[in-house]
N, C-alpha and C positions, 0 to 999 in steps of 0.2 A: 650219510645214510638217510633214506626216506623214513620219516617217523610214522608213516601210515602205509604199511605194506599192503593192506587190503585195497586201498585206492590204486596203488600201482598194479596189483594183481588184476583188478577190474579193468583198468586201462588197457593192459596187455591182452586180456581175454576178449575184449570187444573189437580188437583189431584196428585196422586203418580206416578212419572215417571217410577217406577219399575214394575207397573202392566203389565200383559202380553200382553195387546192389548189396542188400543185406540189412539187418537191423542196426540201428544206431549209426548210420552213415549219413553224410550230408545229403546224399540223394534221397534217402528214405525220409529224412526230416522235411525236405522241400516238397516231396510228393504228398506227404501227409498234410502239410500246411496248406497246399493249394486245394486239396480236397476237403479240408477241415475234418480229417479222419482221425479217430482214436488210434493211437500207435500200437496196435496189438502186437506186431512182430517184435518191436523194440522192448516192450514191457515183458513179453514172454522170455526174451533173451536175458533180461535182468533177473527174472524169477528163476530161470534155470541156473544162473550163476549163484544164486543165493542171496540176492539183494534184500528180500523181506526180513531175513534174520538180522540184518544190520539196523533195522528200524525198531527192534524189540529189545528192551533191557536184558542184559545177561541174566539177571536175577529171575527173569520170567521165561528163560529158555532161548533167548536170542543171543546176538553177539555185540549188542550196543553197550559200550562202557564209557565212551568218550564222545561228546558232541563235536569236538574238534575233528575227530576221525569221520563222523557223519558228514560234517561240512566238506571234508576232502572228497568223500565218495560222491556227494551231490555235485561237486564241481566237475568231476570226471564226466558225469552224465550230461551236465548242462553244457559242457564244451561241444558236445555232439548234437544235442537237441534240448533247449530249455523246456520245451513242452513235456518231454518225457521226464525230465528232472522234477518238474512240479508235480506231475501225476505220481511218479514213483515214490516220492518222499511224503506224499499226502497222508498215508496211514500213520506215520509218526506224528506229523503235525496235528492231524485230526484227533489223535489220541492223547494229546498233551494233558487235557483235564483228567484223563484216566490215569496216566503215569503220576500226576501230582496228587490226586485225591481219591482215586478209585478204591473200592474195597478189594481185598485179595481175590474174591470171586470175580468181580468186574475186570480186574487186571488180567486174570487168568483167561477168561473168555475172550477178551479183546486181543490179547497177545496170541492166543491160539489161532484166532481168525486171521490175523496179519501173517503169521507164519504159514498159513495155508494159502496165502496169496489173495485173500479177499480184500475188497476196497472199503474205505471208511470215509465219513464226512464230519465236518464241524459246521453246524448250522447256527449262525448268530444273527445274520442281517435279514431285513425285510424291505420290501419294495417301498420307496418313498420315505424310509426312516433314516437312511444314511448311517452315521456312526452313533446315533442316539439309541443305545440299547435299551434304555429305560422306557422308551415309548413303544416297545414292541406290542403287537396285537395278538400274537400267538399265546393262548392261555392254557394253563394246566389247572383244571378244577379238581380239588381234592374230593375223593370219594372213598368208600370203604376199600382198603387194600391197595390204593394207588391213586392215579390221576386220569382225567379224561382230557385229551388234547384237542384243541380246536384252533385253526388258523394256519398261516403259511409262512415259510421261510424262502428266501430268494438269493440268487447268486451263490450257489453252493457247488463246490467241486466234488464230482463223483457221486452225487446223491442218487442218481438213477441206477447206480451200480452197487450202492453201499449195503453192507451187512449191518454195520452199526453206525448210528448217527449220534454225535454229542450235540444235544439240542438245548438251546437257551430258551426258557419259557417264563412267562409272567404268571404268578399265582394271584388271582383276583382277591383272595382273602387276605393278602399281605399288602403292605404299602411301602412306597418310596424305595430306598436302596435295598431293602430286604424283600422286595417283591419278586426277585428273579431267582430261578433255580436252574441248575444244569442237570439234564437227564441223559443217561446212556440208553438209547432206544435201539432195541434189536428189531430190525425191520422184518426179519423172518417170522417174528412172533406176534406181529400186529394182526388184529382181526381182519378178515376179508372186508374190503370196502372201508377200512379205517384210514386210508390215505390215498392220494393220487399224486403222481409225478407230473410236474409241469414241464412245458416244452423247453428244449435246449436253448441256451442263450448264446448267440454268436458274438465273437470278440475279434478285435483287430490283431491282437497278439495271442500267443499260446492257443492257436486256433484249434488244435486237435483235442484240447481238454473238453470234457463233458461237464459243462457248467449249467445248472438248471435250478429248479426249485421244487418244493414239496408242500402239499396242503394236507393237513390232518383233519379228519372228519369224525369228531366224537370218538377218537381212538383211545382205548384204555391201555395204560402201561402200569406195571406194578410199582409199589413203593421202593422195591429193591433197585429200581433204575436210577434213583437219585445219586448224583456224584457229589461227594462231600456232604454238606448239610443243606437241608431245605432253607431257602431264603438267603443263601450265601453264594448264589450263582454269579453275581457281578464280581465279587472278589476273586473267585476261581477263574472266571473268564479273563479278567485283567492279568492275573498271574500267568495264565496260559498264553495270552497274546504277547506278553513280555518274552516268554521263551521262544515263541514262533518268530517274533520280530527280530530276535537276535540271530536266528538261523537262516531264515528264508533269504535275506539279502545276499548271503554267501553264494546262492545259486547264480546271481547275476555276474559273479566273477567268472564263471565258466563261459557265459555268453560274451563277456568283455574280452576274455582271453582269445577266443576264437575270432571275434571281430577284429582285434588288433592283428592277429596272425594273418587273417584273410586280407586286410588292407595292405599289410606289408608285402604280401605276395603279389597282389594286383599291381602295386606301384613299382615293384622291382621288374615287372614284365612290361610295364607301359612305357612307350617311347615318346618323348616330346623334344622338340628342337634338336633332333638328331642325337639324343641322349636318353637316359632313363629318368623317369620321374623321380625315382628314389634318390637320385644324385642332386636334386635341387635343394638348396639350404632350407627353404620354407617347408618342404615335404619332410625332410629329416627332423626338423624341429617339431613338427606336428606329431610325428610318430614317437619321438622321444617324450613329448609331453603326455601322450596317451599311455606310454609304458610307465611313466612316473605316476600317473593317476591309478593305474592298475596295481602298482606296488603299494601305494598309499591305501587303496581300498582293501587289498589283501591283508596288509598289516593290521588295519583297523578291525576288519571282520574277525581276524584271529584273536586279537586282544579282547574284543567284546564277548566272543564265545567263551574265552577263558574266564572273564569276569563273571559270567553267568554261573560257571561251575565253581569258581574259587571265592568270589565275593557276591553271592546272589542278592545281598541287600542293596548293592549298587546297580543291579541289573535293570531297574526301571529307567535309569539314566543311560546306561550303556546300550540297551536295546534300542532306545529311541535314536541315539547317535548312529548306530549301525543301520537302522531302518531308513534313516534319512540320507546319510552320506554315501553308503556303499552303492545302492542303486542309482543315486543321483550322479555320482562320478561316472559310473558305467554308461548311463543313458546320455549324459551331456557329451562325453568324449566320443562315443560312437556316432552321435549325430554330427559332431564336428569333423570327424574323419570322413563321414559321408560327403561332406562338402569338398574335401580334398580329392576323394575318388571321382566326384562329379556324377554325371548321369549313369556311369557304368554300374554304380552300386544298386541301381533299380532293375538291372537286367535279370531276367528269370531263367537264364541259361548260361552255359559256358563256365565262367570262373567260379569254382567251388559250388556249382549247382545254383548259384544265385542266393546263397545262404545269408549274405550280409544284410539284406533288407529284412529278412525274418528276425535276425538278431536285434536290429534296431527296434522293431515292433515288440518283440518279446520282452526286452529289458524295460520297456515302459510299464509293463504290468507289475514288475517287481516293486516299483515305487508305490503302487496302489494297493497291493495285497495287505489286508489286515491294518488299514489305516493310511489315509493319504498324507502327503507332506504337511499340509496345514495342521492336521490332527496331531501328527508326531511332533512338530515344532511347538505346538501349543503345550503339549505335555512336558517338553523340555523347559519352556518358559516358566511353567508352574513349578518345576523342580529347582530352578536356579537359586532360590532362596537357601537351599541347603549349603551353599558355599559360605554363608555367613555364620553357620553353626560351628562352634569350637569343638575340637577333639578329633578331627579327621587325621589319621596317622598315615602319611604317604608310604610308610614301610609295609603297610598291609597289602599293598598292590604289587610288591616287588616280584612275587612269584609269577605274576601274569606276564612279565616282560622277560623272563628267563628262556633261553633256548629249549631247555627240557622242562616239560610241564606235566605233572601227574595229578590230575584231579581225583576227587572221590568218584566212585562209579556212579553213572547216571541211573536213576534220578535221585539217589540218596543225597547228593551234594546240594540239591535245590531246596532243602528243608527250610532255609532262612529266606526264601524268596518272598518278597512282599510286593505291595502295590505302589509304594513310594519310598524314596531314598532320604534318609536323615543326614547322611554324611557322604562326602565324595573324596575318598583318599587318592584318586587318580589326579584330579585337578589340584588337590592339596600338594602334590609333588611337582608343581610347575617350576619352582625355583631349581630343584634338582634337575629337571628336564632341561632347563636353560643352561645349567652348568655342563650337562652332557653334550649339548650342542656346541658349546664353546670349546670343550676339551676334546671330545671325540670326533665331531664333524668339523671342527675348526671354523665355525661360522658365527661370528659375533652378530651379524645382521639378522639371521634367523632367530637367535636368542633374544635380541632386542624386540623383534616383532612379537615373539611369544610372551615376553614380559609385559608389553603394552596390552596385548590381548587379555592377559590375566587381570590387569588393572581395570580395563574397560568392563570385563565380565563381573568383577566384584562390585563395581559401581552399579551395574544392572541389577545385581542381586539385592542391593540395598534400596532399590526403587520399588514402588508399588505399580506394577505393570499388569494390565489385563492380558492374560496369556492368549486370548482369542483375537486381540487387536493386531493391527499391522505392526505396531511397535513390539508386541509380544512375540510375533513370529520372527522378527529380526533378532530379538534377544535369544530365542530358541536356536536360531542358526548360529549365532556367535558362540553359544554354549557348545553346540555340536562341534564346530570347527576348532575351538580351543581345546576341548576334551580330546579330540582326535589328534591334534598336534602334540599334546603331551604324550599320548600313547606312542606316537611315531618317534618322538625324541628319545623316549626311554627304551625303545626296541632296538637300538643300535648294537654294534656299529654298522655303518653303511655310508658309502660315498654319496648316496642320493638323498639321505634323510633330511639334510638342511633344505635342499630344493623342494622336497615334499612338504616340509613345514611351511615354507614360504607360499607354496601353491595353495595350501589349505587356508592360510590366514590372509592371503591377498587374491581371492578368486577374481579372475578377469583382469589381473594386474599386468604389469609389464612382462614381455616375453623373457624367458630365462636366458642367461648369458650364453653366447654361442658355444663357448668351450664346454659348458655344462651339457647343453643339448647334444653336442657331438659325442661326448663321452657316453651319455645315456643311449644314443642311437647305436653306437658301435657295440655296446653291451647287448642291446636288443637284437642286433644282427647276429651276434654269436649265439644267443639263446634260441633264436629262430631256426638256426641251422638244423636242430633236431625237431621232431614233431611232438615232443612231450610238452606238458603245460608250461606256460610262461609264469612259473610259480616260484616264489622265494623259498618255499619249503622243500624244494627238490634241488638236487645238484644241477648245475648248468650243463 
C-alpha cells in the first residue's frame, strides 16, 4: 500500500504529463520555460485540487501533519515541472520561522493567507553579502511602538507577489550575534511609499519563478511583527534553514525521476549499429547506475526528513547531508546521462517536448538554494567533532529506519530543534550497519568499506581542521557520505543496498560488476513499464 494516499490522489488528478496541452504537462513546462513565464495555469490547478491546505499544519486548519507526506507531494509536482514545485511549496518554506516561533496570532494570520492561496517570501540575503547574514545592511531602527525599516533584500522568491515576508533585519542598537531580528511583515499594511519592488532576476534554471528584491524606505512596522524574540533572529533563521534544507532537496528527486525515465525512453527508441542503443552494455550500465543513485538519494532524503521529525537535535547534521548529497547525486547523474544521450538531449522539440535539458538546468539550482555546497560542507566539518562525544545511543535512531514511521504532528515534533548537534546516534550505529550489510545484503566488501570510512571519519573528528579550508570541505564530504551509507545500510533489506553503499563511499570508483548492473537495469525496465514514479515507497 502507498503510505501517502494524498500524493497518489494528486498524481492521478493531474493526469498524463505527456498529453499535448493543459497544466502540469511537459509541454506546458517547456512553453513556460522558453518564455520565462510564471506558471499561472499549473498553480491554479494545484490550488483547485487543494494543495495550499497541505502546506499548513493541521493545528491551524490545514492538512499538514507529516513532512514525509509533504515531501511525497512535492515530488509528484517536481516530476512534471520543478519550477512549479519550487513555487507551490514556497509558502510552507517561507513560513518556517512562523511555524517554529510565531505567536498564535501570527500563525493564524499566516495560515489563513496560505489557505486563501496567497504567496509568501523569506527574505534573508542581500546583494554582495553572500551567506554572511551578520553583515546585512537592512536595518530596523526601534521607535515608539515598532521599527522603521531601511535597506534592501535581494534574490527573493515571490517577493513581488507576497502578502507576508519573513524579513531578517539588523538592529543598529544591538551588536554581534544579537543584532539580528526576524520580522513578519504584512506587505498590505505597509505605508504608501514605504517600499519599492526591484526588477525581476533572470536565471538559467527554474526560469518561470519570480525572483526579485525589495527596498524598504523608512517603512514602519509594529512591534507585534517580531518573530520569536528581538535579537534572536540568527538562531531562528538557522533553525528555519535546517528545516528547509532537509525538505527542499527532496524536490530534486522528482526532476531526477523524470530525467531517468526520459533518458530510458529516448535510448530504447534510438537505433545504432542496426540495433537499439539500450541494448548496448555501456548504456545499460549507465542507466543502472543512475537508477542506483536515485534509490540512494530517495532513501537518504526519507531518512533525513524522518530524523528532523524524530531526532530534531540531530537535524543540523542530517539537513546538511541531505542538502549536499541529494541534489548532488541528481545533478551529477543527469549530466552524465546527457553525455549518453548525446546532442539529442539539447533538442527543444520532439521527444518529451525537450524537457531533459530543462531538468538538467533546474536541478542545478536545488544545490544552491539556502546555502551552496561549500557552505553546507563547512557546516558538516564543524559538526564532525560530535563523533568524539560519548553517550550517543544508536538505538535512538531505530525508528527512523522502520518501514512504518509515525512522527509527532508537525510542527510539534520540532521543539528540540537546535542549531548544532552534540551527539550523532546514526553514525554511532556504524558497527550495526556493517553487520546488516554482511548478514542481510551478504556483502563483506561493502561492510569493510564502511568500517574503514568510520575509522577515517573518527580520525578526522580528532583533528583540528578549519571547516572553511579545502581540507575542511573534504572532511565535510566524508562525513556526509559515511552518514548516508549508514542510513542506507540500516534501511534494508534490498538487493541493491550494498552497491549503493559502495557507490557512496567510492565516488568515481570502478564500474559496478556486470551482473549487478544487469540486475539493476532489468529491475528499472520493469518499473519503467508503468508511468508512476520510479519510487521505492510505491509498489512496482
